[in-house]
ZALUMZA-888774 format. One line per field, with one value per residue (C-alpha): residue number from 1; x negated, y negated, z negated. Coordinates in Angstrom, 3 decimals. Layout:
! ZALUMZA-888774
num	[NUM, ...]
x	[X, ...]
y	[Y, ...]
z	[Z, ...]
//
This chain:
! ZALUMZA-888774
num	[1, 2, 3, 4, 5, 6, 7, 8, 9, 10, 11, 12, 13, 14, 15, 16, 17, 18, 19, 20, 21, 22, 23, 24, 25, 26, 27, 28, 29, 30, 31, 32, 33, 34, 35, 36, 37, 38, 39, 40, 41, 42, 43, 44, 45, 46, 47, 48, 49, 50, 51, 52, 53, 54, 55, 56, 57, 58, 59, 60, 61, 62, 63, 64, 65, 66, 67, 68, 69, 70, 71, 72, 73, 74, 75, 76, 77, 78, 79, 80, 81, 82, 83, 84, 85, 86, 87, 88, 89, 90, 91, 92, 93, 94, 95, 96, 97, 98, 99, 100, 101, 102, 103, 104, 105, 106, 107, 108, 109, 110, 111, 112, 113, 114, 115, 116, 117, 118, 119, 120, 121, 122, 123, 124, 125, 126, 127, 128, 129, 130, 131, 132, 133, 134, 135, 136, 137, 138, 139, 140, 141, 142, 143, 144, 145, 146, 147, 148, 149, 150, 151, 152, 153, 154, 155, 156, 157, 158, 159, 160, 161, 162, 163, 164, 165, 166, 167, 168, 169, 170, 171, 172, 173, 174, 175, 176, 177, 178, 179, 180, 181, 182, 183, 184, 185, 186, 187, 188, 189, 190, 191, 192, 193, 194, 195, 196, 197, 198, 199, 200, 201, 202, 203, 204, 205, 206, 207, 208, 209, 210, 211, 212, 213, 214, 215, 216, 217, 218, 219, 220, 221, 222, 223, 224, 225, 226, 227, 228, 229, 230, 231, 232, 233, 234, 235, 236, 237, 238, 239, 240, 241, 242, 243, 244, 245, 246, 247, 248, 249, 250, 251, 252, 253, 254, 255, 256, 257, 258, 259, 260, 261, 262, 263, 264, 265, 266, 267, 268, 269, 270, 271, 272, 273, 274, 275, 276, 277, 278, 279, 280, 281, 282, 283, 284, 285, 286, 287, 288, 289, 290, 291, 292, 293, 294, 295, 296, 297, 298, 299, 300, 301, 302, 303, 304, 305, 306, 307, 308, 309, 310, 311, 312, 313, 314, 315, 316, 317, 318, 319, 320, 321, 322, 323, 324, 325, 326, 327, 328, 329, 330, 331, 332, 333, 334, 335, 336, 337, 338, 339, 340, 341, 342, 343, 344, 345, 346, 347, 348, 349, 350, 351, 352, 353, 354, 355, 356, 357, 358, 359, 360, 361, 362, 363, 364, 365, 366, 367, 368, 369, 370, 371, 372, 373, 374, 375, 376, 377, 378, 379, 380, 381, 382, 383, 384, 385, 386, 387, 388, 389, 390, 391, 392, 393, 394, 395, 396, 397, 398, 399, 400, 401, 402, 403, 404, 405, 406, 407, 408]
x	[-11.087, -13.174, -11.704, -13.297, -12.448, -12.567, -12.419, -10.386, -9.614, -5.986, -4.903, -7.459, -10.405, -9.240, -9.903, -13.620, -15.711, -16.488, -18.560, -17.584, -20.709, -19.095, -16.356, -17.124, -17.228, -13.833, -10.405, -6.920, -8.559, -6.912, -8.153, -7.098, -7.768, -8.427, -7.866, -8.861, -7.057, -7.345, -7.482, -4.101, -3.640, -2.120, -4.493, -2.297, -1.947, 0.312, 2.939, 5.404, 5.047, 7.454, 7.273, 7.151, 7.927, 7.685, 5.072, 4.561, 1.179, -0.256, 2.028, 2.828, 2.955, 4.615, 2.729, 4.042, 1.549, 2.073, 0.280, 0.933, 3.646, 3.027, 4.541, 1.979, 1.572, -1.195, -1.194, -2.761, -4.103, -3.724, -7.074, -6.198, -8.055, -6.175, -6.017, -3.934, -1.289, -0.387, 2.916, 1.623, 4.104, 3.411, 6.700, 6.426, 5.690, 7.956, 10.893, 10.482, 9.718, 7.057, 7.143, 8.104, 9.373, 6.737, 8.310, 9.913, 12.649, 11.780, 14.063, 13.904, 16.971, 17.965, 18.913, 16.490, 12.912, 14.141, 13.148, 14.778, 12.805, 15.156, 13.936, 15.113, 15.331, 15.919, 19.010, 22.038, 20.304, 19.127, 17.051, 17.295, 14.654, 15.420, 13.842, 10.904, 7.743, 9.508, 12.078, 15.485, 16.624, 20.016, 21.165, 23.396, 24.886, 25.656, 25.290, 23.263, 20.671, 18.969, 17.846, 18.465, 19.110, 19.881, 20.678, 21.373, 24.949, 27.458, 30.324, 33.884, 34.345, 30.630, 28.692, 25.272, 23.943, 23.306, 21.970, 24.201, 22.592, 23.303, 22.804, 23.738, 27.228, 28.238, 27.392, 27.355, 27.017, 24.449, 26.302, 24.215, 26.827, 30.187, 29.356, 32.627, 33.137, 33.123, 30.864, 32.653, 31.364, 32.651, 32.293, 31.853, 33.498, 34.425, 37.956, 37.284, 33.762, 31.058, 28.414, 25.471, 23.864, 20.125, 20.308, 22.364, 22.679, 25.192, 26.914, 28.516, 32.306, 33.516, 35.184, 35.351, 31.511, 31.256, 29.441, 30.685, 28.456, 26.754, 25.888, 23.888, 25.131, 22.969, 25.290, 27.722, 29.879, 28.615, 24.940, 23.392, 26.556, 26.761, 29.726, 31.141, 32.940, 34.495, 32.344, 34.856, 32.970, 30.573, 33.339, 34.359, 36.868, 40.656, 42.164, 41.248, 37.561, 36.692, 37.064, 36.955, 35.732, 35.067, 31.438, 29.328, 26.846, 23.299, 21.847, 19.349, 19.746, 17.887, 15.729, 14.968, 13.034, 15.060, 16.301, 18.968, 17.401, 19.298, 18.344, 21.102, 24.585, 26.029, 23.106, 21.007, 17.948, 17.884, 14.532, 14.948, 12.522, 12.598, 11.000, 9.662, 8.450, 7.194, 10.406, 11.573, 13.964, 14.066, 17.395, 19.455, 23.202, 25.871, 28.612, 30.908, 28.421, 27.510, 23.854, 22.168, 19.459, 17.087, 15.339, 11.739, 10.916, 7.163, 6.115, 4.969, 7.041, 7.675, 8.665, 9.561, 10.302, 11.524, 9.189, 10.916, 8.485, 11.273, 11.083, 10.944, 11.695, 9.589, 9.919, 6.756, 6.618, 4.252, 2.823, 0.529, -0.325, -1.336, -4.747, -7.188, -10.812, -10.412, -9.019, -5.528, -5.910, -2.617, -1.514, 1.112, 2.972, 4.972, 7.888, 9.950, 13.504, 16.681, 20.435, 19.630, 17.685, 14.102, 11.239, 9.850, 6.293, 4.546, 3.530, 0.664, -0.978, -3.008, -5.386, -8.438, -11.593, -13.323, -10.635, -10.895, -9.113, -5.935, -6.192, -2.407, -2.666, 0.951, 2.556, 4.264, 4.756, 6.295, 6.774, 5.467, 5.901, 2.424, 1.898, 5.498, 5.141, 5.834, 2.808, 2.339, 1.230, 0.212, -0.533, -3.012, -4.329, -5.482, -5.929, -3.760, -4.197, -2.783, -2.794, -3.290, -3.345, -1.955, -2.140, -0.252, -1.923, 0.836, -1.083, 0.174, -2.600, -0.397, -0.149, 2.571, 1.595, -1.456, -3.819, -1.769, -4.549, -5.313, -8.800, -9.596]
y	[17.853, 17.665, 19.526, 19.307, 20.501, 17.664, 17.798, 14.953, 14.025, 13.073, 10.065, 7.621, 9.786, 9.546, 5.821, 6.335, 8.583, 12.092, 15.021, 18.635, 19.513, 17.862, 20.495, 21.725, 18.199, 17.033, 17.390, 17.400, 18.433, 18.944, 20.800, 19.215, 19.844, 16.790, 16.881, 13.918, 12.986, 15.849, 15.565, 13.909, 10.676, 8.712, 6.155, 5.887, 9.494, 10.396, 7.625, 10.355, 13.954, 16.789, 20.481, 22.650, 26.292, 28.667, 31.401, 34.677, 33.280, 29.792, 26.963, 24.352, 20.559, 18.382, 15.129, 12.148, 9.750, 6.227, 3.994, 6.604, 8.477, 12.173, 15.125, 17.667, 20.449, 21.370, 25.097, 26.168, 29.677, 31.515, 30.194, 26.557, 26.016, 23.974, 23.767, 21.965, 24.210, 24.286, 22.526, 19.009, 16.788, 13.426, 11.706, 9.022, 11.255, 14.102, 12.221, 8.585, 7.414, 4.725, 3.138, 4.187, 2.294, 1.507, 4.183, 6.750, 9.009, 12.711, 15.054, 18.729, 20.886, 22.266, 25.692, 26.414, 25.709, 22.843, 19.220, 16.133, 13.136, 10.189, 7.222, 4.205, 5.259, 1.741, 0.198, 1.807, 5.120, 6.769, 9.900, 12.790, 15.481, 18.697, 22.117, 24.090, 24.012, 22.890, 20.089, 19.718, 16.239, 14.862, 11.382, 9.143, 6.079, 3.013, -0.720, -2.413, 0.282, 0.254, 3.451, 2.504, 5.753, 9.430, 12.667, 16.288, 17.243, 20.066, 18.445, 19.801, 22.750, 22.743, 26.014, 24.440, 21.331, 18.455, 14.886, 11.919, 8.609, 5.036, 2.288, -1.187, -0.952, 2.395, 6.058, 8.673, 12.441, 14.364, 16.933, 19.915, 20.955, 19.802, 16.111, 14.111, 11.484, 8.706, 9.483, 8.957, 6.530, 5.381, 2.039, 2.492, -0.354, -1.759, -3.188, -3.887, -5.288, -3.203, -1.991, -1.521, 1.511, 1.589, 4.966, 8.102, 11.311, 14.024, 15.860, 19.250, 19.713, 23.153, 25.518, 24.057, 24.140, 20.809, 17.620, 14.200, 11.307, 8.994, 5.609, 2.701, -0.657, -3.605, -6.310, -8.894, -7.891, -4.322, -5.226, -2.858, -0.822, 2.962, 4.613, 8.089, 8.854, 12.075, 14.221, 13.661, 10.445, 12.748, 13.205, 9.548, 7.409, 7.203, 5.155, 1.960, 2.799, 2.310, 3.966, 2.305, 3.243, 1.546, 1.075, 1.165, -1.687, -0.315, -3.775, -3.159, -3.965, -1.331, -2.159, 0.063, 3.156, 3.600, 7.125, 9.169, 12.529, 15.598, 16.899, 19.526, 19.887, 17.105, 14.799, 12.507, 10.329, 6.819, 5.658, 1.968, -0.720, -4.107, -4.850, -8.295, -7.834, -5.122, -4.477, -0.864, 1.538, 5.240, 6.211, 9.401, 9.303, 11.977, 12.778, 10.313, 7.496, 7.195, 6.392, 9.066, 7.995, 5.105, 3.973, 3.505, 0.198, 0.168, -2.126, -1.093, 2.111, 3.061, 6.734, 9.811, 13.547, 16.201, 18.965, 22.011, 24.393, 26.756, 25.739, 21.944, 19.339, 16.267, 13.274, 12.675, 8.879, 7.080, 3.625, 3.046, -0.573, -0.113, -1.287, 1.543, 0.909, -2.757, -2.138, -1.668, 2.078, 3.504, 6.101, 8.828, 9.467, 12.535, 11.981, 14.762, 14.557, 16.520, 16.172, 14.460, 11.656, 10.668, 10.648, 7.070, 8.303, 9.944, 13.550, 13.090, 10.351, 11.055, 8.947, 9.365, 9.861, 7.399, 4.772, 2.452, -0.810, -0.379, 3.398, 3.534, 6.732, 7.750, 6.128, 9.471, 12.432, 15.900, 19.168, 21.992, 25.779, 27.312, 31.013, 31.115, 28.214, 24.485, 22.167, 18.413, 16.864, 13.203, 11.095, 8.233, 6.313, 9.045, 11.590, 14.269, 15.616, 18.975, 19.718, 23.438, 23.119, 20.337, 19.546, 16.978, 13.842, 12.952, 14.115, 17.706, 18.885, 21.649, 22.878, 21.450, 24.460, 26.667, 27.775, 28.647, 29.709, 33.368, 34.648, 31.831]
z	[3.042, -0.122, -3.077, -6.502, -9.969, -12.461, -16.222, -17.671, -21.231, -21.755, -23.774, -25.120, -24.086, -20.481, -20.433, -19.975, -17.732, -18.943, -17.709, -17.322, -19.341, -22.367, -22.468, -25.977, -27.377, -26.133, -27.721, -26.117, -22.846, -19.490, -16.441, -13.163, -9.496, -7.317, -3.549, -1.401, 1.809, 4.299, 8.087, 8.633, 10.602, 7.711, 6.245, 3.121, 1.962, -0.949, -0.966, -2.015, -3.193, -3.933, -4.737, -1.648, -0.967, -3.922, -3.492, -5.388, -6.399, -6.133, -5.053, -2.401, -2.622, 0.028, 0.648, 2.639, 4.198, 5.546, 8.071, 10.768, 8.942, 8.284, 6.483, 5.269, 2.719, 0.326, -0.342, -3.656, -4.151, -7.454, -8.721, -7.975, -4.698, -2.088, 1.687, 4.276, 5.845, 9.534, 8.737, 9.391, 11.208, 12.832, 12.118, 14.779, 17.760, 16.614, 15.060, 16.105, 12.548, 12.846, 9.386, 5.882, 2.864, 0.255, -1.958, 0.389, -0.978, -0.896, -2.837, -3.810, -3.167, -6.617, -5.217, -2.348, -1.221, 0.979, 0.584, 2.080, 3.340, 3.843, 5.885, 7.849, 11.488, 12.797, 14.340, 12.688, 11.977, 8.786, 9.402, 6.933, 7.500, 5.621, 5.404, 4.077, 6.143, 9.305, 9.124, 10.716, 11.703, 10.664, 11.644, 9.553, 11.200, 9.105, 9.600, 8.314, 7.485, 4.089, 2.375, -1.258, -3.168, -2.618, -4.414, -3.593, -4.488, -4.235, -2.356, -2.495, -0.102, 0.828, 0.636, 0.025, -1.689, 0.720, 0.395, -0.308, 0.697, -0.431, 2.144, 1.029, -0.446, 1.115, 0.598, 3.341, 3.193, 5.231, 7.297, 8.355, 10.934, 12.296, 11.936, 11.934, 14.619, 13.639, 10.696, 7.394, 4.778, 1.422, -0.324, -4.081, -5.955, -9.343, -8.988, -5.326, -5.763, -4.082, -6.513, -4.046, -5.766, -6.433, -8.132, -7.420, -9.438, -10.235, -13.057, -12.577, -12.602, -13.708, -13.036, -9.526, -9.304, -7.536, -8.491, -9.443, -8.393, -10.882, -9.353, -10.794, -9.540, -8.553, -7.240, -8.609, -11.567, -11.125, -11.596, -14.127, -14.638, -14.454, -12.690, -12.157, -8.886, -7.543, -5.279, -2.492, -1.648, 0.275, 2.851, 3.000, 1.129, 1.340, 4.188, 2.348, 2.914, -0.738, -4.122, -7.529, -11.006, -14.343, -15.258, -18.400, -18.740, -19.136, -19.653, -16.843, -13.139, -11.076, -8.082, -5.108, -6.125, -9.313, -9.973, -11.764, -12.686, -13.893, -17.337, -17.341, -15.835, -18.005, -18.859, -16.700, -17.176, -15.720, -14.354, -13.642, -12.588, -10.908, -7.562, -8.513, -12.086, -14.456, -16.450, -16.684, -18.411, -19.284, -20.883, -21.258, -20.511, -20.783, -18.279, -20.028, -19.278, -22.953, -23.752, -25.858, -28.293, -27.719, -24.566, -23.410, -21.716, -21.092, -18.223, -14.729, -14.429, -10.798, -10.548, -12.591, -12.398, -14.834, -16.031, -17.534, -19.254, -20.305, -23.961, -23.628, -20.980, -20.298, -18.049, -16.037, -15.748, -13.384, -14.180, -11.165, -11.959, -15.607, -16.757, -17.540, -18.442, -17.530, -14.033, -12.598, -12.011, -13.334, -15.866, -16.211, -19.470, -20.444, -22.832, -24.389, -23.098, -23.787, -24.155, -27.472, -25.787, -25.014, -27.529, -27.587, -28.217, -25.246, -25.749, -23.277, -21.237, -18.105, -16.046, -13.868, -15.934, -13.590, -12.953, -9.959, -9.280, -7.215, -7.485, -8.060, -10.096, -10.782, -7.749, -7.140, -9.496, -9.255, -11.140, -8.944, -9.365, -9.560, -10.267, -11.455, -13.903, -13.447, -13.490, -13.125, -9.823, -9.562, -6.505, -6.290, -3.275, -0.857, -3.645, -5.253, -8.802, -9.895, -13.644, -14.257, -18.040, -20.189, -23.896, -25.923, -27.195, -29.657, -32.726, -32.661, -30.295, -28.922, -25.361, -23.119, -21.022, -21.140, -18.387, -15.305, -12.927, -12.435, -13.164, -15.636]
//
């Protein structure tokens, strides 16, 4: 593994190459650690990333590789150096997972260090791998199999949050124990018409402390509509096998890889994009399915995550096909986001200081605890970037977060 420390200029300055020796001459600067593909068998490293186990110092990043599917972890020490941990898993030989979707779903458990990697296991099987460091295998059986969306949720009567998965026009809960036979599924509908979700999220129901499910439809009369269903869908539908709700038209039909991200207990952010063109949507909604504020619709969006600094929240939005320095290298934008909506002007824009064609910078993004503070992680083709300090480029020239490394 080759690990280097690069100095990048955010925003417009990041569009051209820069040297670390120019530190005193640059404004809106960002320090970032770059880690190239370590000794794992995947030839396409970094197709998905997620925060790993929280440490008292440093941090951990989960990295999924394709073309010989692997799960691995980068462990960062308190000064920002990285190494590959011993928790590298070859998913084919150990779990029978030979191929991955182009944009695999890997979720972070909101209440523990666990992650969930959700993949097509072939036949009638969806494989959900959960845990921290070592992964437990849970099988979901549906037909036909299509891993289209997922979310962690607190189901009624459950003691822990567990993944709910959308496959085609049904959703199915991931049971950690006492799996019902036959496994229960639920068809989410609008007046009897299946909505085929391409995004799943949750809002909290109190005082019961359970979650209702927010689903983003993609088929028929439900295409582009947002729905709220009771959390009981985790345990299967009534005897009819389906449950109905009335939707709100978002005006955007989500493709696979779209997301519904939690801002707080009663507000979500839609990250929508199409699979066949560059259209996209970022929009805040409340628990009543009412849009809050305006939207952002910049082309080439593919993924997003929420960064919470403690004083302000941002959406980290990846645009891996965007042109930078004349080549399709990719950029990441950070937009301020809250229960009041999303700021249409990015607070920061990140890219590689030496962009390369098809670099796919921003194909996966995550907020990672590092030395007790959340920082931005970005994946590119066979390279991972970790931002240890980040300034705005929105004209205010203020810190999104200051230096997080110890001894700097």
